[in-house]
N, C-alpha and C positions, 0 to 999 in steps of 0.2 A: 415511374418509368422514364420520364424525361431525365431525371438525375442519373439513372442507371445508364441510359444511352450516352449521356454526356461524360461518363466515366467518373462520376462523383464517388469518392470512397465511402461517404456516409451511406449512399445507396447500397453499396456492397454489404455494409454492416447490417442494414435493415433487411436486405435479402437473406442474409444468413440467419438473423434472428427469427424471421417469420417462416422461412421455408426449410431450414436445415432438418428439423425434426420430421415433418411429413415426408420429405424426400428420403431421409435415412430409413424411416419405417417401411416405405414402399420397397426400397432397395433391399432391405433385410428380408422382407417377405419373398422376394424373387431370388436373391443370390444365396440366402440361407446362412450366412455367417457375418459376424459383426465387422471383421476387418474389410471384407469385400464391400459391404454396405457403406462403410465409412469412405472407402475409396470412390465408390459410385457417387455418393453425396458430394464429395469435394469436386469431382469431375463435372457434375451437373451444375453446381453453383458457379464454377469457373466458366463453363460454357455459357451460362445465362449472362454472366458478366461481360464476356467477350462478344456475345451475339445478341445482346438486348435489342438491337435495332431490327432484328428479324421477327420479333413478336408483333403480331397483328391483332389488335383488340377486336377487330371485326369478326375474327374467327373463333373467339372465345376468351375466357378469363386467363389472366397471367398464371394463376396457380395450376390450372388445367394444362397449360402449355408446359410449365415447368415439370409437372408430374408425368406428362407424356414423354418429355425428354428423359426423365429419370427411368421410366420403363424401358425405353430403347437402350440407354446406356447400360442398365443392369442386364438386359438380355444379351447385349454385345459382350459384356464381361463374362457371362456364363459361356458363351460360344467360344470366346478366346481361350478359356481354360479347358475346353472340351469336356465339360461336365454338365450335368443337369441341376437345376435349382432344387434345393431341399425344401419340402413342406415344413412349416413350423407347427409344433404341437401346441395344444391349448395352454400349457404352462408357460411356454416361451411367449406366446401372444399376450397372456395376462401380465407377464413381466414387462413387456414393451409398453403396455397400456398404463402401468403403474409407475412409470418413471417419475422422478421428482419434478414437481412443477417448476418451470423456468419463468421467472418474473419478467423476462424480456420478450416472452412470446405474446403476440397480438391475439388475445383471446377471441375477439370478434372474427378475425380472419380464420382462426382455427375452427370456430363453430361453423362458419360458412363452409369450410372445406369438409368438415364432418357431415354436414347436411348434404353436400354434393355427393360425397361417397355413399351415403345412405340412399340417395335417389338412384345412383348408378346401380347399387346392389339390388334394389327393389326392381328396377327396370330389367336387369339381367335375369332375375328370378322369374320374371313374367314371360321370358322367352320359352319356346319349346325346349324340352330337355336336350335334344340333340344339338341345337344351336348353342345353348348355354354351355354344354360340355365342350364343344369345339372351341368356343371363345375362351373359356377358362384354361383349357390346355395350351392355347396359343399365347394368351396374354399373361397368365399367372404362373404357368409352368415353363414357358419359354420354348415350347415344342414347335418345330416347323410343320408346315402343312403335311409333308410327307411322313413325319414322325406321328402326327395325329392320325393319319390314315392307317398306319401300321398298328398303333395302339388300339384304335377302335374297330379295325377290320373293315372300315368303309373305303370305298374308292376315293382316290385323291380329288377328283372333280366334285364329288359329293361334299367332302370336307370343305373345300374352297367355297362352294355355294352356301353351305351352312354358315360359315363365318361371315361371308359377305351379306347374306340376308339378315343374319343376326345383328350385325353392326348397323345395317340400314334401319332395322326395327328399333334398335337402341337409340339411334340418332333421332328417329321420329318420336319415340316416346319421350325422350329428354327435351327435345325442342318444343313439343306440345305442352309439356309440364312447365317449362320455363316461360312460355308465352301465356300461361294462365288458363289453358284449356283443360 
């Protein structure tokens, strides 16, 4: 991180090698096509390069910060194009997962990211169905609170409450799990 903040070009290369694939995969899931996912990935890595000093290790891991940024940039890209993200089918997901191995990828970091993703999925599945659905519609489908209310037929305040309580519960579950409880 110190090298990245200092503007060291080697840090930019390491950033790309370690995080391009996970950022691209998340973007592809959200935006639904390769060209837009590639653009999101480039934008996110460039933002991380320019704004490295804004990363606060007290608030979480660098990978989580970067993937959070990727999520926001992908949702913004969808909103700019006035279209909704496309869900990916099982065949496409399997193709993404079977990409040729990249020898420059940090396997240990990838394993840690995969374990984090698995923990998050497990925590999300432990939520009540209504909270889980609201969070998935907001974060993976890119719907606004108002759009979620329309899609589910629930009042807007109920949707907001479900998302807030679900996120609080996720935070609690994940922080308890990471502290060893």
